[in-house]
N, C-alpha and C positions, 0 to 999 in steps of 0.2 A: 249896430255900428261895427265895421270890421276892426280888428285889433291893429294898433299902430305898429308898422314894421320899419326897422332901421335899415341902413344901407347894406348890412350884412345879411339881411333877410330874417332877422330875429324879431320876435314880438317882444313887447315890453315885459310881459310875464315871464317869458323864457329868459330874458336878459337879467331880470331880477333874481330868478332862481340861480342863475350862473354866478351872479355877484355874491349871493348868499353862500353858495357852496365854496367859492373862493375865499370868503371871509372866514369860514369855518377852518378851511385848510391852513389859512394864514395864522389863525389863532393856534391851531394844533402845532405848527412849526415852532412858535415862540414858547409853547408850554411843554415842549418835549423835554423831560427831565434829564440832566446830565449832559446835554448837548449845548455846544456854543452856537447860538443863533443870533444873527443880526440882520436887519432889514435895511437896505441901503437905497438911496436914490442914485441917479446916473452920475452925480458928481462925487459919490462916495460918502455922503453924509448919512449918519445914523438916523433912520426914521424910527426904528424901534430896537431895543436891545433886551434880550431875556436875562433872567437872573443869573444863570450860569456864565454867560458872557460878561456881565457886570462884575461878578465875583472874580473871574479870571483876570480882568483888566484892573480891578481894584477900585471901581467906582460904582455908585448906584446907577441903575439904568436910566433914571430921569436926568442925571447929570450928563450922561453920554449922549442923550438925545439931541440932534442938531450938530454935534461935533463931527469932524471928518475922520474916517478910518485911517487916512494916511498919516495922521498925527500919532497913531499908535503902532503903525506898521514899520518893520525894519526897512531901512532904505533899499535893501537888495530885493525886496519883494514888491515895492510900490508899482513898478512898471507892469508886472504881471497882473496885479489887481486892476489897474487902469484898463488893461486890455480886456479883462473879464467884464468889466462894467460897460465897455463899449460894444461888446458882443451881444446883440440882441437876439440870441437863438431862442428857440422855443423851449418851454419848460420841459426838463427831462434830459435835454442835451447838456448835461452838467460838465463843468470843468473841475478837476480835482487836483490837489497838491498840498504841499506843506508850506505854511506861512508863519513867519516869525513876528510876533508882537512884543511890545515892551509894556509891562504893567506899571502901576503907579510907583512901585519901588524901583523901577528901572530894570527889573529882571526880564530876561528873554523867555517868552512862552511860545512853544511851537504848537500850531494848531493844524491838524489835517482837516481840510474842508472841501466842500463842493460849492460851486456857485450855480445858481439857477434862477430863471425869471419867475416871479410870483405871478400867476395868472390873474390879471385884472383887465377890466374893460376900459383901459386907458391907453393913450398914445405912448406914454413912457412908464410902463409898469415897474415897480421896484424890484430889486434883486435880493435874493436871500443868500447869505453865506451860512452854511450849516456844517458844523464840524465838531471835533472834540480835542481836548487837551492831550497832546502826545505824551507829555510827562506823566499824566495820571494813568494813561494806558500802559506805559512802560512800567510804572510803579506796580500796577495790578499784575502784570505778567511776572515781574520780579517777586512780588509777594507769594503768588501761586507757586512759582518754581521753588521758592525758598521753603514753603510749607511741604512740598513734595519731598524735597531733600531732607528736611528735618524728620519727616515720618520714617524715611529709610534709616536715617542715623539712630532714631529712637528704637527701632527694632534690633539694630546691632547693639545698642547700649544695653537694652533689656537682656539680651543673650549673655553679654559679657558680665553684667551685674549678677545674673543667676549663676554662672560658672564660677565667678569670683567668690560668691558667698559659699559655695560648696567647698572650694579649696580652703577658705578661711575657717570654716567649721572644723575641718580636719586639723588644720594648723593650730588653731587656738585650743582645741580640745587636748591635743597632744602636749602643747606648751603647759597647760595647767597640770597635766599628769606628770610631766617632767619636773615641774616646779616643786610638786608634792614630794617626789622621790629625792630631789636635790636639796631639801630644806637645810641640810647640814653643810652644804657646799656653797659658801657665799659667792664665789666667783661664778659658779654655774647659775645660781639664782639670779645674779645681775645680767648674765647673758640671756637667760630665758625672759627676764623682764623686758629686755630690749626687743626680743621677738614679739612679746605681747604688745608692746607700744606700737611696733611696726604694723602688727595685725589690726590694732584698733584704728590706726590711720587709714589702713586699706578698707576697713569696714566702713568708715565715714565716706571714703571715696565711693564705695559701692552703693551707699545710701543716696549720695548725690547723683550717681548714674541712674539709679532707680526713679528718682524725682524727674530727671530729664526724660527718661523712657516713657513713663506713664503718669508722672506727677503724683504728689501726695494728694489724696482725695481731700478737697477742701471741706471744712465743717462750716457751712454757711449760716451766718446769723446776721441780724440787723445790727449794724455797728455805726458808730459815729466816725465818719472818715476825717473830719476836721480834727477831732481829738486824736486819732491815730497818727495823723501827719505831724501834729505837734509833739506827740510822744516820740516819734521816730527822729524828728529834728533835734529834740533835747538830748537824745542819747548819741547823736552823731558827733564825731570828733572833727571839729572845725579848726584847721591851723590858723595861726595868726595872720597869714598872707591871703586868706580866702574869706570872702563875705558871703553870707547866705541870706538871700531875699525870699520871703514866703508871702504869697498872695492867695488867700482862700476866699472865694466868692461866697456871699451870704446865701443861706438856705439852699445848700447843696441837696440834690435829690437823695432820697434814702437808698441804701444799697445793701444787699446781702453779701457778706464776704467772710473769708477766713482771715481774721485780724492778724494773726502771726505770720501768715504767708504774705499778705499784702504789705506788712511792715518790712518783711524781708526783701520784697521787690523794690519798694521805695528806698530802702537802705542801699541796695545794690546800685540803683541809679545814682544816688548821691555819691557813693564811693567812686563810681566811674567818672563822675563830673569832677570830683576833687582830684583824682589821679591824672585827669586830662590837663590839669593846670598846675604843674609842679612849681611854677614861678608865681602862682597866685592868680587871683581874679575873682569874678562874681559868679555864684551859682544861683540861678532863679528857679524857684519851684512854684508853680501856679496850679490851682485846682478850680474848676468851673463846671457848670452844667452845659451839656450840649445836646441838641436835638438834631438827629440825623434823618434827612428825607431820602427819598428814593435816589440811589446812585450818587449820593454826596460823597460817599467813601467806598472804595472798591471791595473792602472786606468787612464792613459793618452793616448789619441789618438795620432797616429804618427803626427809629425809637429813640428813647432818652438814655443818655449816658453821662457819667462823670468823667471829665477829661483832666488828666494830670500831666503837666508838662515839666521836665527837668532840663534846664539849659545850662551849658557851660560856655566859657570864653576861651576854650583851648584852640589848638591848631586845626581841629576837625579830623574826621576819619578819612584817610586816603581812599579815593574812588575805588581803587582795585581791591580794597579790603571790606568794603561795605556789604557785600553779598555774604560775607562769612561771619558777620557780627554775632549772630545767634547760634552759631555752630558750637557744640561742646568741644572743650579743649582748645578753642581758638582764642589766643590772647597775644597782645603786643607787650605785655608787662612780664618782667622776670618774677619767678617765684610765685606765680599765680596759676591756678588750675584751668581757668577759663571756663568755669561752669556757671558763674554768676548770672550772666545775661541769658544763657541757654535755659537755666532753671526758671529764671523770671518769666521768660517767654512762655514756658510750659504752664506755670502757675496761672498767668493771666488767661491763657487759653482755656484752662480748666474752670475758670470763672466766667466763661463765655464772653471774654473781653478780647482786647487786642493790644499788643505792645509793638510799636514801630518807632522809626526815628527819621530825622533829617540832619544832614551834615554838609557843611561847606568849608572848603580849605581856607584856613586862616580866619574863620568866623565862628568856629565852635560847632557843637552838636547839641541837638534837642531830642530827647526821648519822649514819646507820647504814650501814655497809658490810658486805655479806655475801659471803664467798668460799666456794665449795663445797670440801669436803675431799676428799682422795683416798679417804677412807673412806666418802664419801657413798653411800647405798644407791640 
């Protein structure tokens, strides 16, 4: 019996193979990690939404299924999307552009996306919108540029620290000799003591420069992070007009760390939060387990981490200053060296972790500290 042939001249077997291939491609689109992928019908309703798109919009994919894309699009972009949905071009003749969405919190998310027809043997095949979050891309570019800049600054800092130590060795050595010879001259002894005091301060500065340049080598041991956080908080000076809220998730992953260095970092972050609120407010410190999958974070390898977040209710960091936050000697505060965050960044990097932040004008700043777990894959 001859095979059944449809109006396009295809046999059933060939048509079934084509449908199977299209289904595989369809699945591959949805499972592409890190990409915003939604499948739409011609009216703009979500047929399927992948996990990245769901996370971006702030809803579970199952909740979004059946809803209209126009409920999440900025009004300025709705007409363009309607035109794409009406354009039944063949797959591959994709339209691309930037589209503004509003997530569950009302924040505007910019997506760079392509529209294309999903090949299916139907009169009205669905349309795929495939893209990525522009803010995450910009953040990745910013982080890479910042790392490059910090590497250049660290080389300069290392050279300065080396030269400064050479000068201080001569200066302090001669000060000691002078003090020995001037032991009967009280006025001269006092003057030499001032020289020694200034030299010691310069020595401390040189040490901080050295930490920024290459970082003190961490002595990694298995430590209790919850206990370390509690110790740091207990020794932290909390003014009467500031409240401190601590949330530590149960059963944090085990981590190898240099306890003294991590305590220094947490203390630096708490100090920054306190100084960001001279009129008072709430500091939130939270620690939790985090599993990072492929492309979840631009600068974190897949695996298990402990995430520490320190949030303040200050005015936020002005946009024009954010790129300089981890630079040495950059500070907006009087009588501060501006090495606290720079050294903290280096310390966490030497722990194979990451220190980053988010800030909004009028809403405060949150610093995020990621430490790799011993269970990291």
